[in-house]
N, C-alpha and C positions, 0 to 999 in steps of 0.2 A: 503493499499500500504506500510505503514512503516514496516508492519510485514514480509515482504519479504526479502529475502537475495539479490536477483539481483532484481533491480528496475531502473527507470529514463531512460536516454539516453545513450545507450551502442553502441557507433559507431562499425560497422563491418569493421575493418580497412583494408584499402588497403595494399597491399604489394610492397614496392618501389623496383624497379630494375635498374640496371645501363644499359646503351644501349647495352651491351654485354648479357643481360639476368640474370647476376648473382646479389646476394643481393645487394642493396644499402644501407648499415646499416647505414649511416651518414644521408640520406633520410628518413629511417624509424624512427631513433631516433627524427628527426624534427618533424615529423608526430605525434609522440607519445606525444611529449613535447607540440605542437599545441593542441592537443586534451585536454590532462590534463588541459593546462592552460586555456581552454573553459570551465571548471568544468562541464566534461561529469561524469557520473556515473559508468563507468566501461569500458574496451575495450575488443572487441572481435575479435581474431585474426585467420587467416587461414580458413574464411568463403568463400562465394561466391565471394564477393567482394575482399577478401583476395587471390583469385586465387588458392584455395587449389588442385583444380582440374589439375591443371598444374604443380603442385610439387610432387616430389616423396617422399616417407616416410621418408628418413633422411633428405631431405630439409625441411620439416615440423618439423621434431623434432630439426634440427638446429636453426629453426626461433622461435620455443616456447622456446627453452633456451635462446636465445637473448632478447626475449620480456619480459620473467619473470625476467630476470637480470636486463633490463633497466627500468621496470616499478617499480620493487622493492618494489610492495605494496603500492604505491601511489595512485591506482585506483583497483578494484577487475579485474581479468584478466581471460576471458574465452578462450579456446582454442578449436578449432574445429577439432575434432577426428574423425568424422564418415567416413565410407569407404563399399564399396561394399563386403569386405572381412571381416568377422565379427572378424577374428584374428588380422588382421592390426588394426581394429579399437580398439580392447583391449589393443593392444601393444601401438599404440599414446595415449589412456587414460590413461593407466599406466605412460606413460613417462611424460603426463602433469603434473600427480600428484606429480612424482618424482621431477619436475623442479620448482614446486612451485605455479601452477596456482590455481585459487580459484574455478575453476569448468571448466567442459567441455560443449561444444555444440556439439550434435551428429546428425547428418542429416542422413535421412532414407536411406537404399541402393537404388540405381537406375539402370537403364537399365531394369532388370528383373522386372515386376509386381509381388509383394508378397500379399499372404493372410495375414489376420490381425493376424491369428497365427504365421506365419513366422516373421512378424514386431515385434510381442510380444517377440517372442524367441532372436530377434537380441537385443532389448534395454534391456531385463532380461539379457542375456549374459554378456553384458557390466557392468550393476548396479552391479551384482554379483562379478564381477572380480575385483573391485574397492570399496573404500569408498569415493571418491571425489563426489561433485555434479554433478548430471548429468542432462543436460537440452536436451529436445528433440527438434530437428530442422528439422519443418515442410515445404517444399516448392514443392508443388505437381507439380506446374508448370514446374519445373525443373526435379523432379525427378520420375514423375509418379505414386508417392504412395499416398495414402489416409490414414489418420490417423484420424478416428473418435474420437469425444469428448468422447465416452464411451471406446475406446482404451486407449486413453490418461488416464482417469480417474482410469482405471484398473492398468496402470503400475505406476501412483502416488501412489495408495493405497498401490500395493504388495510391492514396494522397497523405502524405506525411502529416500535414496541419489537421486531420481529421483524427482527433485525440481522444474521444470519448462519447459517453451516451450516457441521457437521462431515460431511464426504461421506466415509464408509468405504467406499468402492467400487474395484473394480480398474480400471475403464473411465477411462482420462484424457479421453475424449470426453466423457463426462458431465460432468466437471470443467470441460473447455473451455465447454461449454454454458451451465454456472451462470456462469461469468466473463462470458461474451457476452451473455447474455440477462437475467440478473439485475442484473449491474452497469451495464448500459445504462439501467435506470431507476432504480436506488438505487447509485450508485457508492460509498457507504460501507459496502454489504453484506460482511460477510466471509465470502470463500471459503476455507475451511481444510479440509484434508484428513486423514484418518485413516490412511492406509497411507504408512509413512514414506518409501519410495522414490518417492512422486510428488510431495515437497516441490519437488525441484529444477524438476520441470515446471510444476508449479503456480506456482510463482514467475515462471517465465520466461513464463507465459502471461497473467500480471497478477493472479494470486490472493494470498491474504494470508499464508498460512503453514500449519503442520501441528498435529495433536494426537496425537505418534507415541510408540507405547509403549517404544520402545528410550530415548527422552529420560529414562526414570526411571532408567537405570543409565550410560548413555553420552552424556547431554544437549550434552556439548561438541562433538559431531559434528554433530548438526541444528542446535544455535546457531551452529557455526562456519559451516556451508553459509547458512542464513539471513543472518546478519551480512554475511558477504563479498558475498552477492548484492546486499543494499540499499546497500552501501557502492560498488556499481559495480564489483565486480571478479567477473564470472561465471567465469572459469579458475579461481579459487581456489574457488570455491563447487562448480564441477564437480569438482576435487580432493575435496572433503569429502563429494560425492555418491558418489563411486565409494569411498572410506572407509566410507562407511555401509553400502554392498551387502551385506558379509559378515556384519553384525551380525543381517540378517533372516533368518539361518538358526536364529536362537532360536525364530522362531515355528512351525518345522517339527518342535520336540522333544517337544511334549506339545500337546494339545488339549483344554482353553483353554491357552494358553502362560503364565497368571499365575503358577505356579510357578517356570517357567523364568525369568520377569522379576525374580521375587523373589530367586532364586538368583544370578542376576547381580548384582543389586544387593548382595547380602551378599558375593559374591566382590570386588566393586570397594570394600568397606569401608563401605558407607552403615550398617551396622549396624541392621538389621531382621531379624526371623526370616522364616522361609520358609513359615511355617503359610497354607494355603490352605484355605477352608471346603468344605466337600462341596458339590457331587460331583465336586468337581476332586482330584487327589493330589498327593503330595508326589514329587520325582525321586528315581530310585536313582543309585546310584554312577557308572554309567556315562555317564547324562545329565548328573550334575555335571561329570565330566570333558569331556563334549563342550562344555559352557558355558565351561570354563576355556580349551578351545584356541580357540574363537570369541572369547573377549574376548583372548587373547593375539595373535590374528591382526589383530583391530582396533587393540589397542597399536601394534602395529609399523606399521601403515599410517597411523595417527594422527601417530607421528613423521616420517613422510615429508612427510605433509599438511602440517606445520608448518615444513617446510622452505624 
């Protein structure tokens, strides 16, 4: 794991907005400082949790510029630059490089189903257009696309700057195949999972970390899990894993769960508003109470884990 450039816990950072839907720059600064202060190993902006699909290209560029300047090298910065339009993806990727991002995370195109050759051509075009590190973002439940481990291996082998993947998949078998097949030909390739509860299993199999949504508001749980594992204490890591499990209840409270994650941040005192751009809604009072109950449950479990 130490040989990979991108590893550990890299939160898919929320994008804070004011109630009028414009960027809340101060709120975003507070969230960045909270995450860095919690010892995360990087920050990923403009992913699914960052509401990239509800931002236009210029807004994505503006937010990238802000994040790169404010983070200022304190932790590695990954920028989401994927698009259904390959030209736009290349333009956003070049812009991310220009503002100083450490790498880009490129989601597969969505809406139309694509053959593996078309998916290969999409990532090949982006990788050939820049020399910035590129990570594949595979989220089949949202995109409808399937990236076989063999296709990932082919891309990683053919392009030196394709250096990792975020695999947001339920199948731990898929993650195992990535670790066994891709790392066999490219040991420095980063295998990161998007589903929080797969972090422990992924580390145990030789993977590199996670890009977990709950790290926006409870980063100490996944950071504790990762740090204890790499320090050679799997028993402590397993305690953190069990502490993490109740947190996952937040994902069932709304779809998409972005408003839930923002409410959890607010309740933990991060200092951001909970506005979510349409077509997602805000939480009612009962859902807010459910968030409070989940946070209290994890607070109690965290106290036990630290003993």
